[in-house]
N, C-alpha and C positions, 0 to 999 in steps of 0.2 A: 384477421381482416373479415369484415362483414360481407356476406355473399347474398345478393338478391335472389329470390326464388321466382320462377315463373308461376303463373296461375295453375298450370298443370301439376307442377311439383308440389305446390301448396295443397292441392286437392288430394294428392297421393299421401302426403305426410300428415295432414291434419287429423285423420282418424287415429293414427298411432300416437301422435302428440297428445291428443285428448285422452286416450287411454292411460298414458303415462301420468298426465296431470291429475286424473281422477285418483290414481293410486297414490300420488304424492300428497294430495290434500285429503285423501280418505273421504271423498265425497263424489257422488254422481252428479251433483249440481254444479257443473263447471262449464263455463263458456270461455273459449280461447280468445284472447285479445291479440294485440300486435306482438310479433316476435321476430328475432333475427338469429342467425347462427354464424359461428366463426370457428376457425381452428384455434385451439388453445396453445399451440406451439409446442406441445409435448407428444410426439408421435408414440403410438403404442407398439405392439408387436408387428411383425412383417405383414401379417394378414389383416391388419386393422386400420381403419380410418376413423379418427376421433374428431368430434366437433362439439362445441359448447353452444347450447341453445338458451336464449334468455328472452323474457317477455312478461306479459301480464295476463291474468285470467280473472274472470269474475267468479268467485266461489261463494255460493249461497248468498248472492247479492253483494258481496264485498270484493273490491278490487285488490288483487294480490299479485306481488311480483314473484317470479320463479326463475330458477336456473337448472338446467339439466345437461347431462352428458349423453350424447348419442354416439354409439360405437358400432360401426359397420364392419363385420367380419366377412371377408370376401374369399371365394373359392380360388384354387390355383388357376382354373380356367379363366376366370375374370382377370386375374393378375398376370396372365400369360406365363405361369410357372408350370413346371413339369409335375403333375400329380404323383408320378412314380418316384420322384426324388424322396429319399429317406426322411428328409426334414419336413416333408409335407404329409407324411403318413400319420395315423392317429397318435403314435408315440413320438412323433417328430417335433422339433422345436417350433416349426412354423405351422403346425396343424391349425387350420382356420376355424374349426368349430369348438376348440377347447374351452374358451371362456363361456360360450353359449351353454355347453354341457355342464360346466362347473356351476353355473347359476341354476341349472335345472336339478342338480344333484343335492345330496344332503351334506356334502363335504364342507361347503362354506358355512352352512348352518351350525356345524359343530366346532367352530373356532372358539378359542377360550376367551374369557372376559379380558378386556384390554385391547383386543384387536377389533377394529371396525372396518367393514368393507362397504362399498357403495351398494345400496339396495337396488336390485333390478326391478324397475317399476313396470316394465312392459318389454316383451320380446316378440320378434317376428322372424319367421324362417321361410326361405325360399330355396330353390335349387342351387343357386350360386351366391347367396348372401344371407347372413343372419344379422339382425340388428338388435342391440341392447340399448334400452333407454334407462339411464341410471341417475340416481340422485347425485348431486355434486358435493363432494367433501371439500371443505375449505381449510387449508393449512393455517394454523394459528401463529406459527413462527416462521418468518421468511428465512432467516439464517439460523440454523440450529446451533446452540452451544454444544461442545463435545458430550456433556453429560446427557443431553436429550437422546443421543444415539444409544447410550447405555439403556435407557428406558425402552426404546424400540427393540433393542436386542433382547431384553428380558421377555418382551411380548413374543418375539420370534422363537425364543427358547421354549416358552410355554406351548406354543403352537406345535413346534417340532417334537417336543417331548411327549405330548399327548397323542401323537399320531404316528408312533413307530410302526413300521410295516413288518409284520412277521412272515409274510409270504407274498408272492407276486399277486397284484390286484388283477382279478379277472372281471370284476364288476365295473371297472372304470378304465377300459383300454385306451381312452383318449388322454390319460395322464402322460406327461413327458417322462422320458427315462434317459439316463446318461447325457444330460444336457451339456456337460463340459466337453464331451467328445464331439457332440454335434456343433459346438461353437468353433470347431477347427476351420469350418468353411473351406476355402480354397487356399489356405495358408501354406500348404505343402508346395504349391507352385512358387510361392514367394521365397520360401527358404531354399528351394532348388537353385535359384539365381540371386541369392542374397548378396553375394560379393559384388556382383554387377550392379545391383540396385544401390548399394552403399556408395557408389561413385557419385551419385547425385547429391549436391550440397545439402538439401533439406533432409534427405534420408540419413546422411552422415551426421548431421546435427543431432538427430534423435537417437543415433545408434553408435556412440563411441565404442572403442574396442571392448572394454570390459562388459558393457551392456550387451553388445552383439554376442559375445562368447557365452555369457550367462543365459540369455534367452534361447540361443540355439541349443545349449546343453539340455534345457528343459524340454525343448521340442524332440530331441533325440531320445530322451528318457521318458517321454510322455506315457508310455504304456505302464510303467511302474506306478505312476501317479494315478492312472485310471484303475489299476488293480487295487490300489489302496482305497480308493473311493468306493469300489464295489464291496470291499471287505468289511468296512465299518457299518454300524447299524444304519438301516435305511428308514427314512421318515418322509411324510408328506411335506412338501415344501412349496413356497411361493414361486421360487425360481428366478426372481429378479428383484430382490428386496434392497435395491439401491435408493439413494435419497430422493430421486425423482418419483419413486413410487411409494414413498412414505410420507405421512402427514401427522403433525402433532395436533392432537385433539384433546378436549377435556370433557368428561362426563358431567351430567347434571349435578352430581354430588361432589364435583371438584377433583376427581381422580384422573390422572393422565391416561390417555388412550393413544393408540397408534393406528392411523388409517392406512390400509394397504389397498392400492389400486392396481389395475392391470394384472389380471390373473391368467394372461395368455400363455405363460410358461409353466403354470402349475404342474407339479408332477412328483415323482419319487426320486429322492436324492440322498446323499450322505448327510448324516448329522453333522452340523457345523457348516455345511455348504452354503446355506442361505445368507449367513452374515458376512461372507467374503465381499459381496457388493455393498453391504452396509458400511464397511470400513473403507473400501477403495473408491467407490463411485463419487462421493462428495469432493474428493481431491481432483479427480479427472474432470469433473464438471464445474470447477471453480465455485463451489458452494460453501465457502467460508472456512474450509480446512486446507491448510497448506501441506505440501509433501513432507515438510519437516515434522509436522504433527501426526503423521501416520502411526508411529509406534505408540504414542499416547492414546490416540483414538482406538487403536487395536486393543490395547489393554482394557479400556473402558467397555468396549463392545463385547469382548470375550468374557469379561466378568459378569456383565449383565446377561449374556446368553447362558452362561453356566448357571446363574441364579434362576433363570427361567426354566431350564431343564430340571433342576432340583425341585422347583416349585411344582412341576408337572409330575413329579414322582419318578423321574428317569433314574435308573439305577446303574447306568453304564459308566465305564471308565471315562473321566473327563478328558483324558489324553486322546481318546478316539474322536471326540468332537473337535478338538484342536487339530487333529490330523486331517479331518474332513475340510476344515477351514483352510489350513495351509496348502493342501493339494489344490483346492479350488482357486486360491489366490495365484498359485504358481501357474496353473493352466489358463484360467480365464483372462488374467491380466498380463500373462507372459506371451506365449506363442499363439493363443487362440483369439486374441482381441483383434479388432480391425486396426490396421496401421494407418493413421491419418497422413503421415509423411509420404507414404507410398501412393496413396490416393492423390495427394497434392502435387505429385510430379506432373500432373495435368493442370496447367494454369487455370483453366476454366473451372475445374473441380475445386481447386484451392480457393478461388473467388467465391464459389457457391458455398463452401464450408464456412468461410468467414461471415458471409451474409446470414447464414442459418444460425450459427452459434454465437456470433458477436465477438469472436476472438481471432486473432491472426493465426495462421498456421505455425508461425514461429513461436508464438506464445504457447500454443498447444504442445508443440514439440519440446520446448524447454521444460514444460511441466512434466512431460512423460518420462524424461530421463531419470530424475530421482525416484519416480514411482516404479520404474523398471528395476532400479537398484534395490528397492524395497522388496519387489517381487522375487528377485534372485536370492535375496537373503532368506525369504520365507521358503523358497524351494529347498534351500540347504537345510533349514530347520525341519522340513518335512522328511528329507532323506534321513536325517539323524533320528527322527522319531520313528520312522518305519523300521530302522535297524534296531532300535530299542525295543519295539513292540513285537519283534519276531518271536 
């Protein structure tokens, strides 16, 4: 939705917009024309507010159209969050300045060929807000065929393989760590009264007996999954490489590239961890992959990822990367995910979810049941692999 600006707001934003456009067009001879801004409908991390800006500018006497992404990263105080909460600290999943620091560092500049990230054209910093003005990447394929996920996975393998961490990073304390554990949120309270919650029809619909038993078992055994993730080689990772943050691009010479947006979860994690979202997220978000296709997509992604690791010169045991993937699938999409059925016990929340996502809570619930069964199977594979690698 387009949002009108007051004259005062325009006066505040105009200098920053001008600076971004000068960087975009690589010219100082830029006159800002008319412009609008709207939400793109794809929220970023907890601490971020994303908007798309579009308009015209006169560049060296020629009228040019432009599109930018403005991402405002807000402090815990502005969001009325507790700054002492572990998730809000520099290594926490919600740390508000992470993406700002990432763009100021050398880490994104060292990404391998094939991975593209939005250029930061201008940045501004204040006590309780950092704003990034970025170029807008345009996905060339709306619904990806399964093979395209394999291409993206290869690029992620190159990235992870080239950035193995040999010791704890002290140069970048803002990198996230143990992101799977941080995703637990308050689910412990949910599991403490799970039998009671399952009496509600919508919760029961998403949690038949076999699903409830399997996910609860993962929850009870979660420490062994966390130990396994810490034990495998650690790499620099994107942290949320699901379909909504991936874009299919093509270079000038016709080579496939993968755009990666939203670096707000960037951090240190287990090899294999990044591609868990690449496999599962398109099914959750109704992006052209059905639950029945998950094993097929998984095979394509893991093959592409392994190829990328080898291309980066990674010499580790491929089974370790598979273990990192399996443990992340088990945790992130098992007990650590947000449970929409439980949120939907509140009728107003259920209505809001349907308006936001465009699907009924029943459709979301029915889709999650086979996904959860897939997760339970991967947890069992992880247990077997952990035993084998002892």
